[in-house]
N, CA, C and O atoms as CSV, one atom per row, in Angstrom:
chain,resi,resn,atom,element,x,y,z
A,1,UNK,N,N,65.312,33.866,226.528
A,1,UNK,CA,C,64.023,33.679,226.623
A,1,UNK,C,C,63.388,33.612,228.167
A,1,UNK,O,O,62.497,32.813,228.456
A,2,UNK,N,N,63.884,34.423,228.985
A,2,UNK,CA,C,63.636,34.400,230.611
A,2,UNK,C,C,62.122,34.817,230.576
A,2,UNK,O,O,61.603,35.439,229.649
A,3,UNK,N,N,61.509,34.405,231.676
A,3,UNK,CA,C,60.069,34.908,232.108
A,3,UNK,C,C,59.200,33.855,232.423
A,3,UNK,O,O,59.656,32.719,232.547
A,4,UNK,N,N,58.049,34.079,232.564
A,4,UNK,CA,C,56.836,33.119,232.910
A,4,UNK,C,C,55.848,32.973,231.874
A,4,UNK,O,O,55.310,34.037,231.565
A,5,UNK,N,N,55.442,31.908,231.224
A,5,UNK,CA,C,54.429,31.715,230.162
A,5,UNK,C,C,53.585,30.797,230.976
A,5,UNK,O,O,53.881,30.429,232.113
A,6,UNK,N,N,52.471,30.436,230.295
A,6,UNK,CA,C,51.341,29.335,230.666
A,6,UNK,C,C,50.747,28.801,229.303
A,6,UNK,O,O,50.816,29.515,228.302
A,7,UNK,N,N,50.211,27.652,229.260
A,7,UNK,CA,C,49.611,27.115,228.245
A,7,UNK,C,C,48.427,26.054,228.983
A,7,UNK,O,O,48.724,25.219,229.837
A,8,UNK,N,N,47.216,26.258,228.522
A,8,UNK,CA,C,46.230,25.444,229.170
A,8,UNK,C,C,45.475,24.695,228.131
A,8,UNK,O,O,45.146,25.294,227.107
A,9,UNK,N,N,45.152,23.377,228.302
A,9,UNK,CA,C,44.706,22.431,227.258
A,9,UNK,C,C,43.457,21.759,227.860
A,9,UNK,O,O,43.586,21.132,228.911
A,10,UNK,N,N,42.337,21.845,227.299
A,10,UNK,CA,C,41.273,21.135,227.624
A,10,UNK,C,C,41.170,19.691,227.177
A,10,UNK,O,O,40.609,19.355,226.134
A,11,UNK,N,N,41.784,18.804,228.089
A,11,UNK,CA,C,41.887,17.434,227.639
A,11,UNK,C,C,40.587,16.636,227.216
A,11,UNK,O,O,40.610,15.775,226.337
A,12,UNK,N,N,39.476,16.988,227.902
A,12,UNK,CA,C,38.338,16.229,227.674
A,12,UNK,C,C,37.710,16.438,226.217
A,12,UNK,O,O,37.003,15.613,225.638
A,13,UNK,N,N,38.086,17.657,225.744
A,13,UNK,CA,C,37.568,18.105,224.200
A,13,UNK,C,C,38.724,17.966,223.318
A,13,UNK,O,O,38.514,17.917,222.106
A,14,UNK,N,N,39.954,17.893,223.781
A,14,UNK,CA,C,41.023,17.802,222.960
A,14,UNK,C,C,41.304,19.204,222.196
A,14,UNK,O,O,41.787,19.260,221.065
A,15,UNK,N,N,40.993,20.144,222.847
A,15,UNK,CA,C,41.214,21.491,222.286
A,15,UNK,C,C,41.996,22.412,223.403
A,15,UNK,O,O,42.052,22.137,224.602
A,16,UNK,N,N,42.604,23.592,222.753
A,16,UNK,CA,C,43.090,24.604,223.909
A,16,UNK,C,C,41.912,25.059,224.848
A,16,UNK,O,O,40.728,24.973,224.523
A,17,UNK,N,N,42.399,25.587,226.131
A,17,UNK,CA,C,41.398,25.992,226.808
A,17,UNK,C,C,41.279,27.544,226.614
A,17,UNK,O,O,41.774,28.323,227.428
A,18,UNK,N,N,40.589,27.961,225.479
A,18,UNK,CA,C,40.535,29.350,225.184
A,18,UNK,C,C,39.576,30.085,226.282
A,18,UNK,O,O,38.512,29.619,226.689
A,19,UNK,N,N,40.137,31.280,226.667
A,19,UNK,CA,C,39.306,32.157,227.565
A,19,UNK,C,C,39.269,31.959,229.094
A,19,UNK,O,O,38.437,32.423,229.874
A,20,UNK,N,N,40.402,31.128,229.387
A,20,UNK,CA,C,40.577,30.551,230.846
A,20,UNK,C,C,41.121,31.710,231.661
A,20,UNK,O,O,42.272,32.077,231.423
A,21,UNK,N,N,40.371,32.357,232.650
A,21,UNK,CA,C,40.998,33.503,233.554
A,21,UNK,C,C,41.962,32.841,234.437
A,21,UNK,O,O,41.816,31.715,234.912
A,22,UNK,N,N,43.069,33.710,234.643
A,22,UNK,CA,C,44.049,33.196,235.533
A,22,UNK,C,C,44.730,34.611,236.243
A,22,UNK,O,O,44.644,35.761,235.813
A,23,UNK,N,N,45.299,34.220,237.241
A,23,UNK,CA,C,45.973,35.446,238.048
A,23,UNK,C,C,47.463,34.749,238.193
A,23,UNK,O,O,47.614,33.534,238.319
A,24,UNK,N,N,48.386,35.572,238.161
A,24,UNK,CA,C,49.837,35.465,238.579
A,24,UNK,C,C,50.061,36.175,239.865
A,24,UNK,O,O,49.612,37.319,239.937
A,25,UNK,N,N,50.640,35.714,240.818
A,25,UNK,CA,C,51.075,36.474,242.065
A,25,UNK,C,C,52.471,35.957,242.609
A,25,UNK,O,O,52.878,34.803,242.474
A,26,UNK,N,N,53.096,36.918,243.200
A,26,UNK,CA,C,54.250,36.614,243.869
A,26,UNK,C,C,53.968,36.412,245.372
A,26,UNK,O,O,53.588,37.392,246.014
A,27,UNK,N,N,54.114,35.284,245.954
A,27,UNK,CA,C,54.119,35.246,247.262
A,27,UNK,C,C,55.133,35.617,248.146
A,27,UNK,O,O,54.902,36.175,249.218
A,28,UNK,N,N,56.222,35.337,247.749
A,28,UNK,CA,C,57.514,35.822,248.417
A,28,UNK,C,C,58.509,36.164,247.522
A,28,UNK,O,O,58.525,35.456,246.516
A,29,UNK,N,N,59.422,37.116,247.587
A,29,UNK,CA,C,59.400,38.145,248.796
A,29,UNK,C,C,58.228,39.270,248.362
A,29,UNK,O,O,57.947,39.703,247.245
A,30,UNK,N,N,57.704,39.547,249.565
A,30,UNK,CA,C,56.427,40.603,249.546
A,30,UNK,C,C,55.310,39.751,249.396
A,30,UNK,O,O,55.113,38.820,250.177
A,31,UNK,N,N,54.491,40.032,248.348
A,31,UNK,CA,C,53.167,39.302,248.209
A,31,UNK,C,C,52.248,40.281,247.398
A,31,UNK,O,O,51.708,41.258,247.918
A,32,UNK,N,N,52.129,39.962,246.184
A,32,UNK,CA,C,51.372,40.917,245.357
A,32,UNK,C,C,50.935,40.150,244.119
A,32,UNK,O,O,51.578,39.183,243.710
A,33,UNK,N,N,49.895,40.569,243.564
A,33,UNK,CA,C,49.271,40.117,242.336
A,33,UNK,C,C,50.064,40.886,241.097
A,33,UNK,O,O,50.211,42.104,240.998
A,34,UNK,N,N,50.460,40.042,240.330
A,34,UNK,CA,C,51.288,40.723,239.171
A,34,UNK,C,C,50.382,40.828,237.830
A,34,UNK,O,O,50.499,41.741,237.013
A,35,UNK,N,N,49.600,39.916,237.743
A,35,UNK,CA,C,48.898,39.807,236.337
A,35,UNK,C,C,47.472,39.157,236.561
A,35,UNK,O,O,47.334,38.241,237.371
A,36,UNK,N,N,46.505,39.614,235.884
A,36,UNK,CA,C,45.203,38.928,235.655
A,36,UNK,C,C,44.657,39.027,234.338
A,36,UNK,O,O,44.137,40.030,233.850
A,37,UNK,N,N,44.835,37.753,233.723
A,37,UNK,CA,C,44.404,37.655,232.250
A,37,UNK,C,C,43.553,36.418,231.881
A,37,UNK,O,O,43.181,35.607,232.730
A,38,UNK,N,N,43.252,36.317,230.491
A,38,UNK,CA,C,42.701,35.021,230.154
A,38,UNK,C,C,43.400,34.328,228.950
A,38,UNK,O,O,44.018,35.058,228.174
A,39,UNK,N,N,43.369,33.206,228.757
A,39,UNK,CA,C,44.153,32.619,227.675
A,39,UNK,C,C,43.412,32.879,226.245
A,39,UNK,O,O,42.189,32.942,226.125
A,40,UNK,N,N,44.237,33.004,225.305
A,40,UNK,CA,C,43.715,33.287,223.918
A,40,UNK,C,C,43.091,31.952,223.278
A,40,UNK,O,O,42.828,30.926,223.906
A,41,UNK,N,N,42.920,32.153,221.997
A,41,UNK,CA,C,42.224,31.128,221.360
A,41,UNK,C,C,43.158,29.741,221.317
A,41,UNK,O,O,42.671,28.620,221.170
A,42,UNK,N,N,44.498,29.997,221.460
A,42,UNK,CA,C,45.503,28.692,221.584
A,42,UNK,C,C,45.715,28.296,222.976
A,42,UNK,O,O,46.605,27.490,223.248
A,43,UNK,N,N,44.978,28.792,223.856
A,43,UNK,CA,C,45.203,28.251,225.311
A,43,UNK,C,C,46.346,28.990,225.945
A,43,UNK,O,O,46.689,28.581,227.054
A,44,UNK,N,N,46.889,29.845,225.513
A,44,UNK,CA,C,48.241,30.642,225.911
A,44,UNK,C,C,47.780,32.081,226.157
A,44,UNK,O,O,46.672,32.531,225.864
A,45,UNK,N,N,48.802,32.745,226.745
A,45,UNK,CA,C,48.598,34.255,227.140
A,45,UNK,C,C,49.395,34.950,226.104
A,45,UNK,O,O,50.543,34.549,225.911
A,46,UNK,N,N,48.925,35.952,225.404
A,46,UNK,CA,C,49.717,36.784,224.529
A,46,UNK,C,C,50.729,37.319,225.197
A,46,UNK,O,O,50.451,37.994,226.187
A,47,UNK,N,N,51.980,37.160,224.853
A,47,UNK,CA,C,53.075,37.505,225.492
A,47,UNK,C,C,53.515,36.563,226.848
A,47,UNK,O,O,53.071,35.431,227.041
A,48,UNK,N,N,54.400,37.208,227.672
A,48,UNK,CA,C,54.657,36.629,228.966
A,48,UNK,C,C,53.972,37.193,229.863
A,48,UNK,O,O,53.409,38.269,229.662
A,49,UNK,N,N,53.912,36.495,231.079
A,49,UNK,CA,C,52.980,37.022,232.275
A,49,UNK,C,C,54.027,37.934,232.960
A,49,UNK,O,O,53.707,39.016,233.453
A,50,UNK,N,N,55.290,37.452,232.971
A,50,UNK,CA,C,56.142,38.465,233.710
A,50,UNK,C,C,57.594,38.217,232.934
A,50,UNK,O,O,57.800,37.129,232.398
A,51,UNK,N,N,58.469,39.147,232.905
A,51,UNK,CA,C,59.850,38.945,232.082
A,51,UNK,C,C,60.529,40.020,232.552
A,51,UNK,O,O,59.973,40.905,233.203
A,52,UNK,N,N,61.885,40.023,232.234
A,52,UNK,CA,C,62.811,40.866,232.538
A,52,UNK,C,C,63.161,41.166,234.211
A,52,UNK,O,O,63.192,40.239,235.021
A,53,UNK,N,N,63.362,42.292,234.516
A,53,UNK,CA,C,63.775,42.732,235.874
A,53,UNK,C,C,62.703,42.508,236.792
A,53,UNK,O,O,63.034,42.555,237.976
A,54,UNK,N,N,61.387,42.253,236.518
A,54,UNK,CA,C,60.151,41.985,237.232
A,54,UNK,C,C,60.457,40.549,237.636
A,54,UNK,O,O,59.985,40.169,238.707
A,55,UNK,N,N,61.108,39.797,236.992
A,55,UNK,CA,C,61.141,38.351,237.506
A,55,UNK,C,C,62.436,38.131,238.601
A,55,UNK,O,O,63.599,38.252,238.215
A,56,UNK,N,N,62.110,37.815,239.926
A,56,UNK,CA,C,62.884,37.790,241.085
A,56,UNK,C,C,63.089,36.453,241.462
A,56,UNK,O,O,62.186,35.729,241.042
A,57,UNK,N,N,63.916,35.893,242.077
A,57,UNK,CA,C,63.818,34.710,242.761
A,57,UNK,C,C,62.592,34.730,244.042
A,57,UNK,O,O,62.429,35.753,244.708
A,58,UNK,N,N,61.955,33.758,244.229
A,58,UNK,CA,C,60.903,33.524,245.161
A,58,UNK,C,C,59.932,32.577,244.746
A,58,UNK,O,O,60.115,31.819,243.793
A,59,UNK,N,N,58.762,32.606,245.532
A,59,UNK,CA,C,57.572,31.636,245.412
A,59,UNK,C,C,56.498,32.601,244.797
A,59,UNK,O,O,56.199,33.744,245.141
A,60,UNK,N,N,56.001,31.808,243.784
A,60,UNK,CA,C,54.982,32.327,242.707
A,60,UNK,C,C,53.746,31.357,242.825
A,60,UNK,O,O,53.852,30.195,243.216
A,61,UNK,N,N,52.537,31.965,242.440
A,61,UNK,CA,C,51.532,31.182,242.217
A,61,UNK,C,C,50.534,31.619,240.992
A,61,UNK,O,O,50.033,32.739,240.893
A,62,UNK,N,N,50.338,30.550,240.088
A,62,UNK,CA,C,49.377,30.716,239.182
A,62,UNK,C,C,47.909,30.238,239.538
A,62,UNK,O,O,47.821,29.051,239.854
A,63,UNK,N,N,46.754,30.980,239.532
A,63,UNK,CA,C,45.660,30.496,239.881
A,63,UNK,C,C,44.714,30.472,238.510
A,63,UNK,O,O,44.417,31.533,237.962
A,64,UNK,N,N,44.267,29.205,238.002
A,64,UNK,CA,C,43.401,29.194,236.814
A,64,UNK,C,C,41.799,29.156,237.451
A,64,UNK,O,O,41.413,28.401,238.342
A,65,UNK,N,N,41.262,29.841,236.976
A,65,UNK,CA,C,39.792,30.081,237.405
A,65,UNK,C,C,38.880,29.305,236.540
A,65,UNK,O,O,38.166,29.817,235.679
A,66,UNK,N,N,38.942,27.995,236.823
A,66,UNK,CA,C,38.183,26.794,236.134
A,66,UNK,C,C,36.569,26.969,236.151
A,66,UNK,O,O,35.829,26.658,235.219
A,67,UNK,N,N,36.204,27.475,237.279
A,67,UNK,CA,C,34.844,27.648,237.399
A,67,UNK,C,C,34.346,28.725,236.589
A,67,UNK,O,O,33.391,28.534,235.836
A,68,UNK,N,N,34.905,29.823,236.680
A,68,UNK,CA,C,34.351,30.960,235.819
A,68,UNK,C,C,34.586,30.559,234.322
A,68,UNK,O,O,33.774,30.962,233.489
A,69,UNK,N,N,35.457,29.929,234.003
A,69,UNK,CA,C,35.710,29.359,232.435
A,69,UNK,C,C,34.661,28.453,232.058
A,69,UNK,O,O,34.326,28.427,230.873
A,70,UNK,N,N,34.110,27.727,232.869
A,70,UNK,CA,C,33.154,26.531,232.604
A,70,UNK,C,C,31.758,27.389,232.566
A,70,UNK,O,O,30.971,27.158,231.648
A,71,UNK,N,N,31.470,28.298,233.478
A,71,UNK,CA,C,30.407,29.157,233.493
A,71,UNK,C,C,30.461,29.819,232.113
A,71,UNK,O,O,29.528,29.629,231.333
A,72,UNK,N,N,31.405,30.516,231.802
A,72,UNK,CA,C,31.282,31.392,230.540
A,72,UNK,C,C,30.991,30.367,229.196
A,72,UNK,O,O,30.533,30.807,228.141
A,73,UNK,N,N,31.284,29.140,229.383
A,73,UNK,CA,C,31.183,28.293,228.149
A,73,UNK,C,C,29.553,27.547,228.315
A,73,UNK,O,O,29.071,26.758,227.502
A,74,UNK,N,N,28.903,28.025,229.557
A,74,UNK,CA,C,27.573,27.557,229.601
A,74,UNK,C,C,27.427,26.317,230.432
A,74,UNK,O,O,26.453,25.569,230.348
A,75,UNK,N,N,28.323,26.157,231.143
A,75,UNK,CA,C,28.437,24.877,231.822
A,75,UNK,C,C,28.765,25.055,233.325
A,75,UNK,O,O,29.681,24.446,233.879
A,76,UNK,N,N,27.876,26.013,233.993
A,76,UNK,CA,C,28.116,26.300,235.347
A,76,UNK,C,C,27.893,25.022,236.144
A,76,UNK,O,O,27.064,24.147,235.890
A,77,UNK,N,N,28.795,25.056,237.183
A,77,UNK,CA,C,28.829,23.653,238.164
A,77,UNK,C,C,29.306,22.397,237.410
A,77,UNK,O,O,29.455,21.347,238.035
A,78,UNK,N,N,29.549,22.467,236.099
A,78,UNK,CA,C,30.150,21.327,235.555
A,78,UNK,C,C,31.569,21.064,236.114
A,78,UNK,O,O,32.323,22.007,236.355
A,79,UNK,N,N,31.911,19.831,236.311
A,79,UNK,CA,C,33.273,19.561,236.683
A,79,UNK,C,C,33.407,19.572,238.393
A,79,UNK,O,O,32.450,19.778,239.140
A,80,UNK,N,N,34.528,19.358,238.752
A,80,UNK,CA,C,34.827,19.148,240.063
A,80,UNK,C,C,35.671,20.311,240.689
A,80,UNK,O,O,35.609,20.571,241.890
A,81,UNK,N,N,36.419,20.958,239.857
A,81,UNK,CA,C,37.232,22.040,240.321
A,81,UNK,C,C,36.716,23.308,240.067
A,81,UNK,O,O,36.085,23.501,239.028
A,82,UNK,N,N,36.920,24.303,240.973
A,82,UNK,CA,C,36.524,25.609,240.875
A,82,UNK,C,C,37.596,26.516,240.409
A,82,UNK,O,O,37.474,27.303,239.471
A,83,UNK,N,N,38.884,26.311,241.290
A,83,UNK,CA,C,40.117,26.850,240.787
A,83,UNK,C,C,41.240,26.072,240.991
A,83,UNK,O,O,41.249,25.330,241.973
A,84,UNK,N,N,42.256,26.106,240.190
A,84,UNK,CA,C,43.422,25.287,240.024
A,84,UNK,C,C,44.646,26.088,240.506
A,84,UNK,O,O,45.212,26.701,239.601
A,85,UNK,N,N,45.130,26.204,241.628
A,85,UNK,CA,C,46.454,26.859,242.072
A,85,UNK,C,C,47.554,26.056,241.930
A,85,UNK,O,O,47.706,24.915,242.367
A,86,UNK,N,N,48.357,26.769,241.251
A,86,UNK,CA,C,49.849,26.151,240.972
A,86,UNK,C,C,50.875,26.863,241.392
A,86,UNK,O,O,51.223,27.851,240.747
A,87,UNK,N,N,51.557,26.468,242.588
A,87,UNK,CA,C,52.605,27.229,243.121
A,87,UNK,C,C,53.874,26.734,242.783
A,87,UNK,O,O,54.004,25.519,242.630
A,88,UNK,N,N,54.903,27.549,242.634
A,88,UNK,CA,C,56.178,27.185,242.002
A,88,UNK,C,C,57.130,28.162,242.438
A,88,UNK,O,O,56.791,29.257,242.888
A,89,UNK,N,N,58.495,27.727,242.292
A,89,UNK,CA,C,59.556,28.370,242.930
A,89,UNK,C,C,60.471,28.948,241.711
A,89,UNK,O,O,60.605,28.254,240.703
A,90,UNK,N,N,61.060,30.140,241.801
A,90,UNK,CA,C,61.851,30.641,240.821
A,90,UNK,C,C,63.159,30.691,241.622
A,90,UNK,O,O,63.247,31.309,242.683
A,91,UNK,N,N,64.137,30.034,241.082
A,91,UNK,CA,C,65.486,30.259,241.847
A,91,UNK,C,C,66.520,30.986,240.827
A,91,UNK,O,O,67.450,31.605,241.345
A,92,UNK,N,N,66.432,30.955,239.575
A,92,UNK,CA,C,67.218,31.385,238.618
A,92,UNK,C,C,66.349,32.403,237.672
A,92,UNK,O,O,65.722,31.971,236.705
A,93,UNK,N,N,66.362,33.749,238.018
A,93,UNK,CA,C,65.630,34.767,237.400
A,93,UNK,C,C,65.828,35.143,235.938
A,93,UNK,O,O,65.161,35.969,235.316
A,94,UNK,N,N,66.931,34.352,235.443
A,94,UNK,CA,C,67.286,34.390,234.097
A,94,UNK,C,C,66.551,33.399,233.129
A,94,UNK,O,O,66.459,33.571,231.914
A,95,UNK,N,N,66.018,32.289,233.863
A,95,UNK,CA,C,65.443,31.232,233.066
A,95,UNK,C,C,64.048,31.435,232.726
A,95,UNK,O,O,63.404,32.352,233.236
A,96,UNK,N,N,63.572,30.657,231.925
A,96,UNK,CA,C,62.134,30.644,231.216
A,96,UNK,C,C,61.420,29.636,232.323
A,96,UNK,O,O,62.006,28.624,232.709
A,97,UNK,N,N,60.166,29.986,232.775
A,97,UNK,CA,C,59.327,29.048,233.525
A,97,UNK,C,C,58.237,29.063,232.850
A,97,UNK,O,O,57.603,30.105,232.682
A,98,UNK,N,N,57.795,27.677,232.274
A,98,UNK,CA,C,56.500,27.649,231.395
A,98,UNK,C,C,55.553,26.673,232.550
A,98,UNK,O,O,56.007,25.726,233.193
A,99,UNK,N,N,54.463,27.070,232.590
A,99,UNK,CA,C,53.576,26.345,233.535
A,99,UNK,C,C,52.252,25.945,232.591
A,99,UNK,O,O,51.314,26.698,232.333
A,100,UNK,N,N,52.413,24.646,232.170
A,100,UNK,CA,C,51.099,24.243,231.527
A,100,UNK,C,C,50.160,23.530,232.401
A,100,UNK,O,O,50.502,22.800,233.331
A,101,UNK,N,N,48.815,23.815,232.005
A,101,UNK,CA,C,47.726,22.839,232.771
A,101,UNK,C,C,46.777,22.176,231.808
A,101,UNK,O,O,46.040,22.698,230.972
A,102,UNK,N,N,46.954,20.944,232.104
A,102,UNK,CA,C,46.030,19.955,231.338
A,102,UNK,C,C,44.834,19.826,232.206
A,102,UNK,O,O,44.978,19.350,233.333
A,103,UNK,N,N,43.568,20.238,231.752
A,103,UNK,CA,C,42.341,20.272,232.562
A,103,UNK,C,C,41.359,19.369,232.035
A,103,UNK,O,O,41.400,19.243,230.811
A,104,UNK,N,N,40.479,18.702,232.654
A,104,UNK,CA,C,39.345,18.023,232.365
A,104,UNK,C,C,38.422,18.166,233.459
A,104,UNK,O,O,38.811,18.707,234.494
A,105,UNK,N,N,37.179,17.719,233.344
A,105,UNK,CA,C,36.156,18.103,234.329
A,105,UNK,C,C,36.437,17.456,235.663
A,105,UNK,O,O,35.960,18.000,236.659
A,106,UNK,N,N,37.163,16.343,235.800
A,106,UNK,CA,C,37.676,15.625,237.091
A,106,UNK,C,C,38.964,15.374,237.319
A,106,UNK,O,O,39.273,14.555,238.184
A,107,UNK,N,N,39.827,15.975,236.649
A,107,UNK,CA,C,41.351,15.753,236.945
A,107,UNK,C,C,42.026,16.941,236.193
A,107,UNK,O,O,41.494,17.642,235.333
A,108,UNK,N,N,43.140,17.026,236.616
A,108,UNK,CA,C,44.055,17.857,235.961
A,108,UNK,C,C,45.565,17.533,236.259
A,108,UNK,O,O,45.914,16.886,237.246
A,109,UNK,N,N,46.400,18.024,235.351
A,109,UNK,CA,C,47.926,17.747,235.739
A,109,UNK,C,C,48.716,18.905,235.142
A,109,UNK,O,O,48.242,19.608,234.249
A,110,UNK,N,N,49.985,19.096,235.678
A,110,UNK,CA,C,50.826,20.115,235.342
A,110,UNK,C,C,52.140,19.580,235.518
A,110,UNK,O,O,52.344,18.500,236.074
A,111,UNK,N,N,53.131,20.400,235.001
A,111,UNK,CA,C,54.660,20.037,234.952
A,111,UNK,C,C,55.400,21.474,234.649
A,111,UNK,O,O,54.836,22.533,234.375
A,112,UNK,N,N,56.675,21.255,234.758
A,112,UNK,CA,C,57.511,22.371,234.244
A,112,UNK,C,C,57.781,22.068,232.981
A,112,UNK,O,O,58.462,21.090,232.670
A,113,UNK,N,N,57.147,23.078,231.953
A,113,UNK,CA,C,57.322,22.971,230.648
A,113,UNK,C,C,58.739,23.494,230.193
A,113,UNK,O,O,59.712,23.699,230.919
A,114,UNK,N,N,58.652,23.639,229.041
A,114,UNK,CA,C,60.014,24.382,228.345
A,114,UNK,C,C,59.431,25.473,227.301
A,114,UNK,O,O,60.203,26.172,226.643
């Protein structure tokens, strides 16, 4: 089950963060945008953001566009964060990397999930 997946939860409402736009980029080696998607009704992305031979060791970043998500919900300017960038390192290209985001208007947390 190698690859990169994400999950976003709106902890203020106690529901998945549905419709949250995000981008995945590889910062090194090279430097390229790999995916631009939005979370589904479960706060996940359908399928993996990256998998197979496309996953190589290096530095990656997922940027959650919280400002656009809140604006789409009719709450422009609500909350403190506009984007939430999460940088992480892949050492083992055969492993599964799960990046969860727990978001509220004035705080967030993340961890390496399973």
